[in-house]
TORKOL-4160 file (C-alpha; in steps of 0.2 Angstrom, whole numbers, padded with zeros to 4 digits, m for minus):
170
<pt num="1" X="0000" Y="0000" Z="0000"/>
<pt num="2" X="0006" Y="0017" Z="m0004"/>
<pt num="3" X="0010" Y="0031" Z="0008"/>
<pt num="4" X="m0005" Y="0041" Z="0000"/>
<pt num="5" X="m0016" Y="0025" Z="0002"/>
<pt num="6" X="m0011" Y="0023" Z="0020"/>
<pt num="7" X="m0015" Y="0042" Z="0023"/>
<pt num="8" X="m0032" Y="0040" Z="0016"/>
<pt num="9" X="m0036" Y="0025" Z="0026"/>
<pt num="10" X="m0030" Y="0035" Z="0042"/>
<pt num="11" X="m0041" Y="0049" Z="0037"/>
<pt num="12" X="m0057" Y="0038" Z="0035"/>
<pt num="13" X="m0053" Y="0030" Z="0052"/>
<pt num="14" X="m0052" Y="0048" Z="0060"/>
<pt num="15" X="m0068" Y="0053" Z="0052"/>
<pt num="16" X="m0078" Y="0037" Z="0057"/>
<pt num="17" X="m0072" Y="0039" Z="0075"/>
<pt num="18" X="m0078" Y="0058" Z="0075"/>
<pt num="19" X="m0094" Y="0052" Z="0068"/>
<pt num="20" X="m0097" Y="0039" Z="0081"/>
<pt num="21" X="m0093" Y="0053" Z="0094"/>
<pt num="22" X="m0109" Y="0062" Z="0087"/>
<pt num="23" X="m0100" Y="0078" Z="0083"/>
<pt num="24" X="m0109" Y="0087" Z="0069"/>
<pt num="25" X="m0095" Y="0092" Z="0059"/>
<pt num="26" X="m0079" Y="0083" Z="0051"/>
<pt num="27" X="m0061" Y="0090" Z="0050"/>
<pt num="28" X="m0056" Y="0100" Z="0035"/>
<pt num="29" X="m0040" Y="0095" Z="0027"/>
<pt num="30" X="m0029" Y="0110" Z="0024"/>
<pt num="31" X="m0010" Y="0114" Z="0020"/>
<pt num="32" X="0001" Y="0103" Z="0010"/>
<pt num="33" X="m0011" Y="0088" Z="0011"/>
<pt num="34" X="m0024" Y="0099" Z="0003"/>
<pt num="35" X="m0012" Y="0102" Z="m0011"/>
<pt num="36" X="m0009" Y="0082" Z="m0012"/>
<pt num="37" X="m0028" Y="0080" Z="m0014"/>
<pt num="38" X="m0030" Y="0093" Z="m0028"/>
<pt num="39" X="m0014" Y="0086" Z="m0037"/>
<pt num="40" X="m0021" Y="0069" Z="m0035"/>
<pt num="41" X="m0005" Y="0063" Z="m0027"/>
<pt num="42" X="0008" Y="0072" Z="m0039"/>
<pt num="43" X="0013" Y="0083" Z="m0024"/>
<pt num="44" X="0015" Y="0071" Z="m0009"/>
<pt num="45" X="0015" Y="0078" Z="0008"/>
<pt num="46" X="0019" Y="0068" Z="0023"/>
<pt num="47" X="0008" Y="0077" Z="0035"/>
<pt num="48" X="m0010" Y="0076" Z="0035"/>
<pt num="49" X="m0016" Y="0094" Z="0042"/>
<pt num="50" X="m0033" Y="0094" Z="0050"/>
<pt num="51" X="m0043" Y="0111" Z="0054"/>
<pt num="52" X="m0055" Y="0107" Z="0068"/>
<pt num="53" X="m0063" Y="0118" Z="0081"/>
<pt num="54" X="m0065" Y="0104" Z="0094"/>
<pt num="55" X="m0046" Y="0100" Z="0097"/>
<pt num="56" X="m0049" Y="0091" Z="0113"/>
<pt num="57" X="m0061" Y="0079" Z="0103"/>
<pt num="58" X="m0048" Y="0076" Z="0090"/>
<pt num="59" X="m0034" Y="0074" Z="0102"/>
<pt num="60" X="m0044" Y="0062" Z="0112"/>
<pt num="61" X="m0048" Y="0052" Z="0096"/>
<pt num="62" X="m0030" Y="0052" Z="0090"/>
<pt num="63" X="m0025" Y="0044" Z="0107"/>
<pt num="64" X="m0038" Y="0031" Z="0107"/>
<pt num="65" X="m0032" Y="0027" Z="0089"/>
<pt num="66" X="m0014" Y="0024" Z="0095"/>
<pt num="67" X="m0007" Y="0041" Z="0090"/>
<pt num="68" X="0007" Y="0047" Z="0100"/>
<pt num="69" X="0010" Y="0066" Z="0102"/>
<pt num="70" X="0026" Y="0073" Z="0097"/>
<pt num="71" X="0026" Y="0093" Z="0100"/>
<pt num="72" X="0013" Y="0098" Z="0088"/>
<pt num="73" X="0011" Y="0082" Z="0078"/>
<pt num="74" X="0003" Y="0066" Z="0081"/>
<pt num="75" X="0011" Y="0050" Z="0074"/>
<pt num="76" X="0007" Y="0031" Z="0072"/>
<pt num="77" X="0019" Y="0022" Z="0061"/>
<pt num="78" X="0022" Y="0033" Z="0046"/>
<pt num="79" X="0007" Y="0042" Z="0047"/>
<pt num="80" X="0009" Y="0060" Z="0054"/>
<pt num="81" X="m0007" Y="0071" Z="0059"/>
<pt num="82" X="m0006" Y="0090" Z="0063"/>
<pt num="83" X="m0021" Y="0099" Z="0070"/>
<pt num="84" X="m0019" Y="0116" Z="0062"/>
<pt num="85" X="m0026" Y="0132" Z="0072"/>
<pt num="86" X="m0025" Y="0142" Z="0057"/>
<pt num="87" X="m0044" Y="0146" Z="0056"/>
<pt num="88" X="m0039" Y="0161" Z="0045"/>
<pt num="89" X="m0037" Y="0148" Z="0032"/>
<pt num="90" X="m0056" Y="0147" Z="0029"/>
<pt num="91" X="m0062" Y="0165" Z="0031"/>
<pt num="92" X="m0079" Y="0161" Z="0024"/>
<pt num="93" X="m0080" Y="0143" Z="0030"/>
<pt num="94" X="m0078" Y="0137" Z="0012"/>
<pt num="95" X="m0072" Y="0120" Z="0009"/>
<pt num="96" X="m0075" Y="0106" Z="m0004"/>
<pt num="97" X="m0082" Y="0089" Z="m0001"/>
<pt num="98" X="m0072" Y="0077" Z="m0011"/>
<pt num="99" X="m0076" Y="0058" Z="m0013"/>
<pt num="100" X="m0060" Y="0047" Z="m0011"/>
<pt num="101" X="m0063" Y="0028" Z="m0012"/>
<pt num="102" X="m0082" Y="0031" Z="m0010"/>
<pt num="103" X="m0078" Y="0041" Z="0006"/>
<pt num="104" X="m0082" Y="0060" Z="0007"/>
<pt num="105" X="m0068" Y="0071" Z="0015"/>
<pt num="106" X="m0068" Y="0090" Z="0018"/>
<pt num="107" X="m0054" Y="0098" Z="0010"/>
<pt num="108" X="m0051" Y="0118" Z="0011"/>
<pt num="109" X="m0057" Y="0126" Z="m0005"/>
<pt num="110" X="m0045" Y="0127" Z="m0019"/>
<pt num="111" X="m0047" Y="0146" Z="m0019"/>
<pt num="112" X="m0043" Y="0148" Z="m0001"/>
<pt num="113" X="m0028" Y="0136" Z="m0003"/>
<pt num="114" X="m0021" Y="0147" Z="m0018"/>
<pt num="115" X="m0024" Y="0162" Z="m0008"/>
<pt num="116" X="m0013" Y="0154" Z="0006"/>
<pt num="117" X="0000" Y="0148" Z="m0006"/>
<pt num="118" X="0002" Y="0165" Z="m0014"/>
<pt num="119" X="0010" Y="0172" Z="0002"/>
<pt num="120" X="0023" Y="0159" Z="0000"/>
<pt num="121" X="0025" Y="0162" Z="m0018"/>
<pt num="122" X="0028" Y="0181" Z="m0016"/>
<pt num="123" X="0040" Y="0178" Z="m0002"/>
<pt num="124" X="0051" Y="0169" Z="m0015"/>
<pt num="125" X="0046" Y="0151" Z="m0015"/>
<pt num="126" X="0047" Y="0146" Z="m0034"/>
<pt num="127" X="0041" Y="0128" Z="m0031"/>
<pt num="128" X="0025" Y="0135" Z="m0024"/>
<pt num="129" X="0023" Y="0148" Z="m0038"/>
<pt num="130" X="0025" Y="0133" Z="m0051"/>
<pt num="131" X="0012" Y="0123" Z="m0041"/>
<pt num="132" X="0000" Y="0138" Z="m0042"/>
<pt num="133" X="0002" Y="0140" Z="m0061"/>
<pt num="134" X="m0002" Y="0121" Z="m0062"/>
<pt num="135" X="m0017" Y="0122" Z="m0052"/>
<pt num="136" X="m0024" Y="0138" Z="m0060"/>
<pt num="137" X="m0021" Y="0128" Z="m0077"/>
<pt num="138" X="m0029" Y="0112" Z="m0072"/>
<pt num="139" X="m0044" Y="0120" Z="m0062"/>
<pt num="140" X="m0046" Y="0138" Z="m0072"/>
<pt num="141" X="m0065" Y="0135" Z="m0077"/>
<pt num="142" X="m0070" Y="0130" Z="m0060"/>
<pt num="143" X="m0062" Y="0143" Z="m0049"/>
<pt num="144" X="m0069" Y="0158" Z="m0042"/>
<pt num="145" X="m0057" Y="0172" Z="m0047"/>
<pt num="146" X="m0068" Y="0186" Z="m0040"/>
<pt num="147" X="m0066" Y="0178" Z="m0023"/>
<pt num="148" X="m0048" Y="0175" Z="m0025"/>
<pt num="149" X="m0044" Y="0193" Z="m0029"/>
<pt num="150" X="m0056" Y="0199" Z="m0015"/>
<pt num="151" X="m0046" Y="0190" Z="m0003"/>
<pt num="152" X="m0028" Y="0191" Z="m0009"/>
<pt num="153" X="m0019" Y="0202" Z="0005"/>
<pt num="154" X="m0007" Y="0212" Z="m0005"/>
<pt num="155" X="m0005" Y="0220" Z="m0023"/>
<pt num="156" X="0010" Y="0210" Z="m0027"/>
<pt num="157" X="0000" Y="0194" Z="m0024"/>
<pt num="158" X="m0014" Y="0202" Z="m0035"/>
<pt num="159" X="m0003" Y="0206" Z="m0050"/>
<pt num="160" X="0007" Y="0189" Z="m0049"/>
<pt num="161" X="m0010" Y="0180" Z="m0049"/>
<pt num="162" X="m0017" Y="0189" Z="m0063"/>
<pt num="163" X="m0001" Y="0186" Z="m0073"/>
<pt num="164" X="m0002" Y="0166" Z="m0069"/>
<pt num="165" X="m0020" Y="0167" Z="m0074"/>
<pt num="166" X="m0016" Y="0175" Z="m0091"/>
<pt num="167" X="m0002" Y="0162" Z="m0094"/>
<pt num="168" X="m0014" Y="0148" Z="m0090"/>
<pt num="169" X="m0027" Y="0153" Z="m0102"/>
<pt num="170" X="m0014" Y="0156" Z="m0116"/>
């Protein structure tokens, strides 16, 4: 079984336990693992990052499932889970529900992921810039560009994002 298959299996297991607890919401996958989902594994991430408001419940479930806490991370074998506290990642509460192996997982919206990635891109991370270009090209017809431009924090991000969009269309 591949690393990605193991990670998906772990996510399903965590989701099932949260469901059993009668919690009304499931965690949202954010960060680099969200990028793994949107690139269908082309950009592998070794850490599953969850955004979840009930940190105590998620911590309890991870302990019950045999994960060990190591600083900000929870590990079990080769699976590493991070409970993200970056609630600004979802300014409007937008996320996508994506079906993986007949199972629905919540993933931060691609628009919010791109907005977050632009911060790293304008800070000089060329790899992230290339990934943004690839995602725009792949998902261009489905992206809400109005939302993206409304939520980009600085002018440099807006200019660069517009350039990447033009390149993707041509």
